[in-house]
Predicted model as a PDB file, atoms N, CA, C, CB and O in Angstrom, pLDDT in the B-factor column:
MODEL        1                                                                  
ATOM      1  N   MET A   1       4.385  -2.521  -2.185  1.00 74.00           N  
ATOM      2  CA  MET A   1       3.979  -1.960  -3.530  1.00 74.00           C  
ATOM      3  C   MET A   1       2.770  -1.065  -3.186  1.00 74.00           C  
ATOM      4  CB  MET A   1       3.589  -3.153  -4.663  1.00 74.00           C  
ATOM      5  O   MET A   1       1.829  -1.533  -2.544  1.00 74.00           O  
ATOM      6  N   ILE A   2       2.787   0.425  -3.673  1.00 77.00           N  
ATOM      7  CA  ILE A   2       1.783   1.133  -3.622  1.00 77.00           C  
ATOM      8  C   ILE A   2       0.973   1.193  -5.199  1.00 77.00           C  
ATOM      9  CB  ILE A   2       2.304   2.449  -3.040  1.00 77.00           C  
ATOM     10  O   ILE A   2       1.673   1.358  -6.198  1.00 77.00           O  
ATOM     11  N   ALA A   3      -0.176   1.081  -5.301  1.00 76.00           N  
ATOM     12  CA  ALA A   3      -0.900   1.007  -6.562  1.00 76.00           C  
ATOM     13  C   ALA A   3      -2.144   1.737  -6.280  1.00 76.00           C  
ATOM     14  CB  ALA A   3      -1.162  -0.464  -7.070  1.00 76.00           C  
ATOM     15  O   ALA A   3      -2.668   1.840  -5.171  1.00 76.00           O  
ATOM     16  N   CYS A   4      -2.547   2.209  -7.334  1.00 77.00           N  
ATOM     17  CA  CYS A   4      -3.748   3.085  -7.604  1.00 77.00           C  
ATOM     18  C   CYS A   4      -4.686   2.106  -7.435  1.00 77.00           C  
ATOM     19  CB  CYS A   4      -3.856   3.846  -9.015  1.00 77.00           C  
ATOM     20  O   CYS A   4      -4.621   1.054  -8.072  1.00 77.00           O  
ATOM     21  N   SER A   5      -5.960   2.446  -6.272  1.00 74.00           N  
ATOM     22  CA  SER A   5      -6.895   1.690  -6.392  1.00 74.00           C  
ATOM     23  C   SER A   5      -7.884   1.494  -7.553  1.00 74.00           C  
ATOM     24  CB  SER A   5      -7.390   1.929  -5.504  1.00 74.00           C  
ATOM     25  O   SER A   5      -8.739   0.615  -7.450  1.00 74.00           O  
ATOM     26  N   ASP A   6      -7.814   2.272  -8.665  1.00 76.00           N  
ATOM     27  CA  ASP A   6      -8.432   2.247  -9.816  1.00 76.00           C  
ATOM     28  C   ASP A   6      -7.922   1.426 -10.955  1.00 76.00           C  
ATOM     29  CB  ASP A   6      -8.526   3.429 -10.158  1.00 76.00           C  
ATOM     30  O   ASP A   6      -8.613   1.145 -11.934  1.00 76.00           O  
ATOM     31  N   SER A   7      -6.359   0.958 -10.742  1.00 73.00           N  
ATOM     32  CA  SER A   7      -5.709   0.099 -11.857  1.00 73.00           C  
ATOM     33  C   SER A   7      -6.315  -1.169 -12.291  1.00 73.00           C  
ATOM     34  CB  SER A   7      -4.406  -0.261 -11.471  1.00 73.00           C  
ATOM     35  O   SER A   7      -6.859  -2.004 -11.568  1.00 73.00           O  
ATOM     36  N   ARG A   8      -6.159  -1.205 -13.511  1.00 79.00           N  
ATOM     37  CA  ARG A   8      -7.109  -2.605 -13.957  1.00 79.00           C  
ATOM     38  C   ARG A   8      -5.892  -3.376 -14.038  1.00 79.00           C  
ATOM     39  CB  ARG A   8      -8.174  -2.621 -15.587  1.00 79.00           C  
ATOM     40  O   ARG A   8      -5.961  -4.378 -14.750  1.00 79.00           O  
ATOM     41  N   ILE A   9      -4.767  -3.128 -13.456  1.00 80.00           N  
ATOM     42  CA  ILE A   9      -3.630  -4.314 -13.737  1.00 80.00           C  
ATOM     43  C   ILE A   9      -3.108  -4.730 -12.033  1.00 80.00           C  
ATOM     44  CB  ILE A   9      -2.020  -3.550 -14.903  1.00 80.00           C  
ATOM     45  O   ILE A   9      -2.623  -3.936 -11.227  1.00 80.00           O  
ATOM     46  N   ASP A  10      -3.302  -5.776 -11.877  1.00 82.00           N  
ATOM     47  CA  ASP A  10      -2.797  -6.524 -10.544  1.00 82.00           C  
ATOM     48  C   ASP A  10      -1.382  -6.643 -10.113  1.00 82.00           C  
ATOM     49  CB  ASP A  10      -3.179  -7.857 -10.600  1.00 82.00           C  
ATOM     50  O   ASP A  10      -0.821  -7.631 -10.587  1.00 82.00           O  
ATOM     51  N   PRO A  11      -0.641  -5.879  -9.322  1.00 84.00           N  
ATOM     52  CA  PRO A  11       0.788  -6.028  -9.261  1.00 84.00           C  
ATOM     53  C   PRO A  11       1.200  -7.465  -9.006  1.00 84.00           C  
ATOM     54  CB  PRO A  11       1.347  -5.138  -8.203  1.00 84.00           C  
ATOM     55  O   PRO A  11       2.368  -7.773  -9.244  1.00 84.00           O  
ATOM     56  N   GLN A  12       0.272  -8.460  -8.500  1.00 86.00           N  
ATOM     57  CA  GLN A  12       0.961  -9.399  -8.446  1.00 86.00           C  
ATOM     58  C   GLN A  12       1.029 -10.318  -9.568  1.00 86.00           C  
ATOM     59  CB  GLN A  12       0.671  -9.888  -7.477  1.00 86.00           C  
ATOM     60  O   GLN A  12       1.681 -11.357  -9.469  1.00 86.00           O  
ATOM     61  N   THR A  13       0.403 -10.012 -10.629  1.00 86.00           N  
ATOM     62  CA  THR A  13       0.433 -10.497 -11.944  1.00 86.00           C  
ATOM     63  C   THR A  13       1.517  -9.990 -12.560  1.00 86.00           C  
ATOM     64  CB  THR A  13      -0.699 -10.225 -12.674  1.00 86.00           C  
ATOM     65  O   THR A  13       2.322 -10.794 -13.031  1.00 86.00           O  
ATOM     66  N   ILE A  14       1.749  -8.650 -12.677  1.00 87.00           N  
ATOM     67  CA  ILE A  14       2.853  -8.191 -13.137  1.00 87.00           C  
ATOM     68  C   ILE A  14       4.182  -8.916 -12.604  1.00 87.00           C  
ATOM     69  CB  ILE A  14       2.812  -6.841 -12.864  1.00 87.00           C  
ATOM     70  O   ILE A  14       4.894  -9.540 -13.391  1.00 87.00           O  
ATOM     71  N   PHE A  15       4.471  -8.818 -11.327  1.00 90.00           N  
ATOM     72  CA  PHE A  15       5.552  -9.712 -10.723  1.00 90.00           C  
ATOM     73  C   PHE A  15       5.684 -11.096 -10.274  1.00 90.00           C  
ATOM     74  CB  PHE A  15       5.842  -9.235  -9.820  1.00 90.00           C  
ATOM     75  O   PHE A  15       6.404 -11.616  -9.422  1.00 90.00           O  
ATOM     76  N   ASP A  16       4.579 -11.670 -11.269  1.00 92.00           N  
ATOM     77  CA  ASP A  16       4.253 -13.284 -10.969  1.00 92.00           C  
ATOM     78  C   ASP A  16       4.614 -13.843  -9.707  1.00 92.00           C  
ATOM     79  CB  ASP A  16       4.961 -14.200 -11.926  1.00 92.00           C  
ATOM     80  O   ASP A  16       5.383 -14.786  -9.520  1.00 92.00           O  
ATOM     81  N   ALA A  17       3.869 -13.049  -8.696  1.00 92.00           N  
ATOM     82  CA  ALA A  17       3.922 -13.342  -7.421  1.00 92.00           C  
ATOM     83  C   ALA A  17       2.904 -14.226  -6.789  1.00 92.00           C  
ATOM     84  CB  ALA A  17       3.954 -12.255  -6.836  1.00 92.00           C  
ATOM     85  O   ALA A  17       1.777 -14.226  -7.284  1.00 92.00           O  
ATOM     86  N   GLU A  18       3.139 -14.928  -5.830  1.00 92.00           N  
ATOM     87  CA  GLU A  18       2.065 -15.915  -5.173  1.00 92.00           C  
ATOM     88  C   GLU A  18       1.723 -15.008  -4.136  1.00 92.00           C  
ATOM     89  CB  GLU A  18       2.581 -17.484  -4.596  1.00 92.00           C  
ATOM     90  O   GLU A  18       2.464 -14.140  -3.674  1.00 92.00           O  
ATOM     91  N   PRO A  19       0.100 -15.361  -3.668  1.00 86.00           N  
ATOM     92  CA  PRO A  19      -0.343 -14.734  -2.610  1.00 86.00           C  
ATOM     93  C   PRO A  19       0.574 -14.671  -1.217  1.00 86.00           C  
ATOM     94  CB  PRO A  19      -1.560 -15.336  -2.411  1.00 86.00           C  
ATOM     95  O   PRO A  19       1.175 -15.630  -0.734  1.00 86.00           O  
ATOM     96  N   GLY A  20       0.543 -13.540  -0.775  1.00 85.00           N  
ATOM     97  CA  GLY A  20       1.602 -13.412   0.467  1.00 85.00           C  
ATOM     98  C   GLY A  20       2.838 -12.727  -0.003  1.00 85.00           C  
ATOM     99  O   GLY A  20       3.334 -11.949   0.812  1.00 85.00           O  
ATOM    100  N   ASP A  21       3.414 -12.852  -1.112  1.00 89.00           N  
ATOM    101  CA  ASP A  21       4.583 -12.632  -1.715  1.00 89.00           C  
ATOM    102  C   ASP A  21       4.723 -10.906  -1.316  1.00 89.00           C  
ATOM    103  CB  ASP A  21       4.513 -13.118  -3.430  1.00 89.00           C  
ATOM    104  O   ASP A  21       5.566 -10.403  -0.574  1.00 89.00           O  
ATOM    105  N   LEU A  22       3.766 -10.304  -1.962  1.00 86.00           N  
ATOM    106  CA  LEU A  22       3.739  -8.880  -1.884  1.00 86.00           C  
ATOM    107  C   LEU A  22       2.773  -8.154  -0.795  1.00 86.00           C  
ATOM    108  CB  LEU A  22       3.376  -8.437  -3.220  1.00 86.00           C  
ATOM    109  O   LEU A  22       1.695  -8.718  -0.605  1.00 86.00           O  
ATOM    110  N   PHE A  23       2.999  -7.141  -0.167  1.00 84.00           N  
ATOM    111  CA  PHE A  23       2.233  -6.327   0.566  1.00 84.00           C  
ATOM    112  C   PHE A  23       1.761  -5.161  -0.335  1.00 84.00           C  
ATOM    113  CB  PHE A  23       2.978  -5.891   1.765  1.00 84.00           C  
ATOM    114  O   PHE A  23       2.578  -4.267  -0.557  1.00 84.00           O  
ATOM    115  N   VAL A  24       0.631  -5.088  -0.829  1.00 84.00           N  
ATOM    116  CA  VAL A  24       0.114  -4.301  -1.737  1.00 84.00           C  
ATOM    117  C   VAL A  24      -0.829  -3.252  -0.942  1.00 84.00           C  
ATOM    118  CB  VAL A  24      -0.590  -5.160  -2.799  1.00 84.00           C  
ATOM    119  O   VAL A  24      -1.656  -3.679  -0.136  1.00 84.00           O  
ATOM    120  N   ILE A  25      -0.707  -2.088  -1.151  1.00 82.00           N  
ATOM    121  CA  ILE A  25      -1.506  -0.990  -0.649  1.00 82.00           C  
ATOM    122  C   ILE A  25      -2.144  -0.315  -1.885  1.00 82.00           C  
ATOM    123  CB  ILE A  25      -0.627   0.030   0.211  1.00 82.00           C  
ATOM    124  O   ILE A  25      -1.412   0.118  -2.776  1.00 82.00           O  
ATOM    125  N   ARG A  26      -3.721  -0.196  -1.975  1.00 81.00           N  
ATOM    126  CA  ARG A  26      -3.989   0.396  -3.120  1.00 81.00           C  
ATOM    127  C   ARG A  26      -5.227   1.435  -2.594  1.00 81.00           C  
ATOM    128  CB  ARG A  26      -4.345  -0.738  -4.321  1.00 81.00           C  
ATOM    129  O   ARG A  26      -6.292   1.328  -1.985  1.00 81.00           O  
ATOM    130  N   ASN A  27      -4.552   2.320  -3.109  1.00 78.00           N  
ATOM    131  CA  ASN A  27      -5.438   3.860  -2.776  1.00 78.00           C  
ATOM    132  C   ASN A  27      -5.537   4.925  -3.912  1.00 78.00           C  
ATOM    133  CB  ASN A  27      -4.662   4.764  -1.510  1.00 78.00           C  
ATOM    134  O   ASN A  27      -4.815   4.834  -4.905  1.00 78.00           O  
ATOM    135  N   VAL A  28      -6.442   5.941  -3.754  1.00 76.00           N  
ATOM    136  CA  VAL A  28      -6.546   6.905  -4.940  1.00 76.00           C  
ATOM    137  C   VAL A  28      -5.161   7.602  -5.307  1.00 76.00           C  
ATOM    138  CB  VAL A  28      -7.628   8.056  -4.594  1.00 76.00           C  
ATOM    139  O   VAL A  28      -4.412   8.359  -4.690  1.00 76.00           O  
ATOM    140  N   ALA A  29      -5.140   7.047  -6.525  1.00 76.00           N  
ATOM    141  CA  ALA A  29      -3.823   7.438  -7.657  1.00 76.00           C  
ATOM    142  C   ALA A  29      -2.760   7.068  -6.874  1.00 76.00           C  
ATOM    143  CB  ALA A  29      -3.584   9.164  -8.197  1.00 76.00           C  
ATOM    144  O   ALA A  29      -1.760   7.689  -7.234  1.00 76.00           O  
ATOM    145  N   GLY A  30      -2.536   6.309  -5.939  1.00 72.00           N  
ATOM    146  CA  GLY A  30      -1.585   5.688  -5.565  1.00 72.00           C  
ATOM    147  C   GLY A  30      -0.530   6.809  -4.920  1.00 72.00           C  
ATOM    148  O   GLY A  30       0.696   6.757  -5.016  1.00 72.00           O  
ATOM    149  N   LEU A  31      -1.340   7.874  -4.213  1.00 75.00           N  
ATOM    150  CA  LEU A  31      -0.727   8.896  -3.279  1.00 75.00           C  
ATOM    151  C   LEU A  31      -0.109   8.116  -2.113  1.00 75.00           C  
ATOM    152  CB  LEU A  31      -1.832   9.977  -2.732  1.00 75.00           C  
ATOM    153  O   LEU A  31      -0.354   6.928  -1.904  1.00 75.00           O  
ATOM    154  N   VAL A  32       0.622   8.788  -1.451  1.00 78.00           N  
ATOM    155  CA  VAL A  32       0.968   8.530   0.056  1.00 78.00           C  
ATOM    156  C   VAL A  32       1.289  10.056   0.618  1.00 78.00           C  
ATOM    157  CB  VAL A  32       2.416   7.389   0.253  1.00 78.00           C  
ATOM    158  O   VAL A  32       2.235  10.752   0.247  1.00 78.00           O  
ATOM    159  N   SER A  33       0.408  10.372   1.476  1.00 75.00           N  
ATOM    160  CA  SER A  33       0.691  11.766   2.103  1.00 75.00           C  
ATOM    161  C   SER A  33       2.030  11.695   2.920  1.00 75.00           C  
ATOM    162  CB  SER A  33      -0.562  12.241   3.117  1.00 75.00           C  
ATOM    163  O   SER A  33       2.451  10.622   3.352  1.00 75.00           O  
ATOM    164  N   GLU A  34       2.694  12.916   3.114  1.00 76.00           N  
ATOM    165  CA  GLU A  34       3.866  13.158   4.041  1.00 76.00           C  
ATOM    166  C   GLU A  34       3.356  12.876   5.483  1.00 76.00           C  
ATOM    167  CB  GLU A  34       4.451  14.709   3.908  1.00 76.00           C  
ATOM    168  O   GLU A  34       2.222  13.105   5.904  1.00 76.00           O  
ATOM    169  N   TYR A  35       4.449  12.312   6.192  1.00 75.00           N  
ATOM    170  CA  TYR A  35       4.227  11.975   7.645  1.00 75.00           C  
ATOM    171  C   TYR A  35       3.777  13.077   8.421  1.00 75.00           C  
ATOM    172  CB  TYR A  35       5.430  11.468   8.282  1.00 75.00           C  
ATOM    173  O   TYR A  35       4.411  14.132   8.383  1.00 75.00           O  
ATOM    174  N   ALA A  36       2.584  12.938   9.241  1.00 77.00           N  
ATOM    175  CA  ALA A  36       1.908  13.804  10.117  1.00 77.00           C  
ATOM    176  C   ALA A  36       1.626  13.282  11.662  1.00 77.00           C  
ATOM    177  CB  ALA A  36       0.632  14.113   9.432  1.00 77.00           C  
ATOM    178  O   ALA A  36       0.534  12.730  11.802  1.00 77.00           O  
ATOM    179  N   PRO A  37       2.271  13.358  12.577  1.00 79.00           N  
ATOM    180  CA  PRO A  37       2.168  12.939  13.973  1.00 79.00           C  
ATOM    181  C   PRO A  37       0.990  13.448  14.817  1.00 79.00           C  
ATOM    182  CB  PRO A  37       3.365  13.334  14.627  1.00 79.00           C  
ATOM    183  O   PRO A  37       0.997  13.870  15.973  1.00 79.00           O  
ATOM    184  N   ASP A  38      -0.197  13.276  13.797  1.00 81.00           N  
ATOM    185  CA  ASP A  38      -1.371  13.824  14.488  1.00 81.00           C  
ATOM    186  C   ASP A  38      -2.638  12.661  14.561  1.00 81.00           C  
ATOM    187  CB  ASP A  38      -1.844  15.223  13.640  1.00 81.00           C  
ATOM    188  O   ASP A  38      -2.582  11.503  14.148  1.00 81.00           O  
ATOM    189  N   TRP A  39      -3.567  13.212  15.090  1.00 78.00           N  
ATOM    190  CA  TRP A  39      -4.863  12.017  14.960  1.00 78.00           C  
ATOM    191  C   TRP A  39      -5.706  11.919  13.984  1.00 78.00           C  
ATOM    192  CB  TRP A  39      -5.816  12.065  15.927  1.00 78.00           C  
ATOM    193  O   TRP A  39      -6.754  11.279  14.070  1.00 78.00           O  
ATOM    194  N   GLY A  40      -5.197  12.761  12.612  1.00 75.00           N  
ATOM    195  CA  GLY A  40      -5.955  12.432  11.607  1.00 75.00           C  
ATOM    196  C   GLY A  40      -5.943  11.102  11.113  1.00 75.00           C  
ATOM    197  O   GLY A  40      -5.305  10.195  11.647  1.00 75.00           O  
ATOM    198  N   CYS A  41      -6.694  10.971  10.026  1.00 71.00           N  
ATOM    199  CA  CYS A  41      -6.887   9.445   9.177  1.00 71.00           C  
ATOM    200  C   CYS A  41      -5.710   9.563   8.188  1.00 71.00           C  
ATOM    201  CB  CYS A  41      -8.570   9.208   8.197  1.00 71.00           C  
ATOM    202  O   CYS A  41      -5.502  10.459   7.371  1.00 71.00           O  
ATOM    203  N   HIS A  42      -5.028   8.517   8.432  1.00 76.00           N  
ATOM    204  CA  HIS A  42      -3.766   8.120   7.832  1.00 76.00           C  
ATOM    205  C   HIS A  42      -3.678   6.842   7.227  1.00 76.00           C  
ATOM    206  CB  HIS A  42      -2.791   8.171   8.738  1.00 76.00           C  
ATOM    207  O   HIS A  42      -2.681   6.239   7.625  1.00 76.00           O  
ATOM    208  N   GLY A  43      -4.432   6.144   6.320  1.00 78.00           N  
ATOM    209  CA  GLY A  43      -4.428   4.829   6.246  1.00 78.00           C  
ATOM    210  C   GLY A  43      -3.566   4.302   5.412  1.00 78.00           C  
ATOM    211  O   GLY A  43      -3.269   3.110   5.493  1.00 78.00           O  
ATOM    212  N   THR A  44      -2.983   5.208   4.386  1.00 79.00           N  
ATOM    213  CA  THR A  44      -1.599   4.721   3.759  1.00 79.00           C  
ATOM    214  C   THR A  44      -0.512   4.674   4.761  1.00 79.00           C  
ATOM    215  CB  THR A  44      -1.099   5.675   2.589  1.00 79.00           C  
ATOM    216  O   THR A  44       0.103   3.621   4.927  1.00 79.00           O  
ATOM    217  N   SER A  45      -0.232   5.729   5.436  1.00 79.00           N  
ATOM    218  CA  SER A  45       1.011   5.730   6.265  1.00 79.00           C  
ATOM    219  C   SER A  45       0.616   4.223   7.452  1.00 79.00           C  
ATOM    220  CB  SER A  45       1.202   7.596   7.185  1.00 79.00           C  
ATOM    221  O   SER A  45       1.566   3.508   7.771  1.00 79.00           O  
ATOM    222  N   ALA A  46      -0.326   4.003   7.815  1.00 79.00           N  
ATOM    223  CA  ALA A  46      -0.746   3.062   8.785  1.00 79.00           C  
ATOM    224  C   ALA A  46      -0.522   1.836   8.132  1.00 79.00           C  
ATOM    225  CB  ALA A  46      -2.159   3.223   9.267  1.00 79.00           C  
ATOM    226  O   ALA A  46       0.077   0.991   8.798  1.00 79.00           O  
ATOM    227  N   ALA A  47      -0.892   1.506   6.874  1.00 82.00           N  
ATOM    228  CA  ALA A  47      -0.482   0.436   6.065  1.00 82.00           C  
ATOM    229  C   ALA A  47       0.993   0.154   6.092  1.00 82.00           C  
ATOM    230  CB  ALA A  47      -0.895   0.683   4.738  1.00 82.00           C  
ATOM    231  O   ALA A  47       1.628  -0.862   6.376  1.00 82.00           O  
ATOM    232  N   LEU A  48       1.342   1.347   5.715  1.00 82.00           N  
ATOM    233  CA  LEU A  48       3.067   1.178   5.556  1.00 82.00           C  
ATOM    234  C   LEU A  48       3.666   0.755   6.875  1.00 82.00           C  
ATOM    235  CB  LEU A  48       3.891   2.692   5.120  1.00 82.00           C  
ATOM    236  O   LEU A  48       4.538  -0.113   6.830  1.00 82.00           O  
ATOM    237  N   GLU A  49       3.293   1.283   8.109  1.00 83.00           N  
ATOM    238  CA  GLU A  49       3.962   1.125   9.296  1.00 83.00           C  
ATOM    239  C   GLU A  49       3.790  -0.277   9.656  1.00 83.00           C  
ATOM    240  CB  GLU A  49       3.499   2.053  10.339  1.00 83.00           C  
ATOM    241  O   GLU A  49       4.658  -0.868  10.299  1.00 83.00           O  
ATOM    242  N   PHE A  50       2.746  -0.820   9.285  1.00 85.00           N  
ATOM    243  CA  PHE A  50       2.150  -2.281   9.604  1.00 85.00           C  
ATOM    244  C   PHE A  50       2.987  -3.255   8.788  1.00 85.00           C  
ATOM    245  CB  PHE A  50       0.483  -2.457   9.176  1.00 85.00           C  
ATOM    246  O   PHE A  50       3.235  -4.408   9.140  1.00 85.00           O  
ATOM    247  N   ALA A  51       3.425  -2.638   7.589  1.00 84.00           N  
ATOM    248  CA  ALA A  51       4.023  -3.788   6.511  1.00 84.00           C  
ATOM    249  C   ALA A  51       5.506  -3.853   6.988  1.00 84.00           C  
ATOM    250  CB  ALA A  51       3.922  -3.309   4.670  1.00 84.00           C  
ATOM    251  O   ALA A  51       6.178  -4.868   6.805  1.00 84.00           O  
ATOM    252  N   VAL A  52       6.144  -2.410   7.789  1.00 87.00           N  
ATOM    253  CA  VAL A  52       7.514  -2.415   8.308  1.00 87.00           C  
ATOM    254  C   VAL A  52       7.573  -3.361   9.327  1.00 87.00           C  
ATOM    255  CB  VAL A  52       7.978  -1.109   8.808  1.00 87.00           C  
ATOM    256  O   VAL A  52       8.342  -4.323   9.317  1.00 87.00           O  
ATOM    257  N   LYS A  53       6.643  -3.064  10.350  1.00 88.00           N  
ATOM    258  CA  LYS A  53       6.998  -3.537  11.616  1.00 88.00           C  
ATOM    259  C   LYS A  53       6.391  -5.076  12.119  1.00 88.00           C  
ATOM    260  CB  LYS A  53       6.532  -2.421  12.549  1.00 88.00           C  
ATOM    261  O   LYS A  53       6.777  -5.677  13.122  1.00 88.00           O  
ATOM    262  N   ILE A  54       5.234  -5.593  11.054  1.00 83.00           N  
ATOM    263  CA  ILE A  54       5.206  -6.753  11.649  1.00 83.00           C  
ATOM    264  C   ILE A  54       5.571  -7.680  10.578  1.00 83.00           C  
ATOM    265  CB  ILE A  54       3.948  -7.020  12.304  1.00 83.00           C  
ATOM    266  O   ILE A  54       5.248  -7.531   9.399  1.00 83.00           O  
ATOM    267  N   PRO A  55       6.315  -8.722  11.088  1.00 71.00           N  
ATOM    268  CA  PRO A  55       6.655  -9.713   9.937  1.00 71.00           C  
ATOM    269  C   PRO A  55       6.120 -10.772   9.217  1.00 71.00           C  
ATOM    270  CB  PRO A  55       7.433 -10.206  10.191  1.00 71.00           C  
ATOM    271  O   PRO A  55       6.779 -11.308   8.325  1.00 71.00           O  
TER     272      PRO A  55                                                      
ENDMDL                                                                          
END                                                                             
């Protein structure tokens, strides 16, 4: 789940999830930049890659 870092509502509360049930990424405005294979700072895409690759 990608959520805005300024949101007042916790995604785990909305979905009645236990700790560890959801992988939540909170960033400014809930934006995800497009893929760019460069050495820039890509925190959101790095978090998404981690969520997909690590069981």
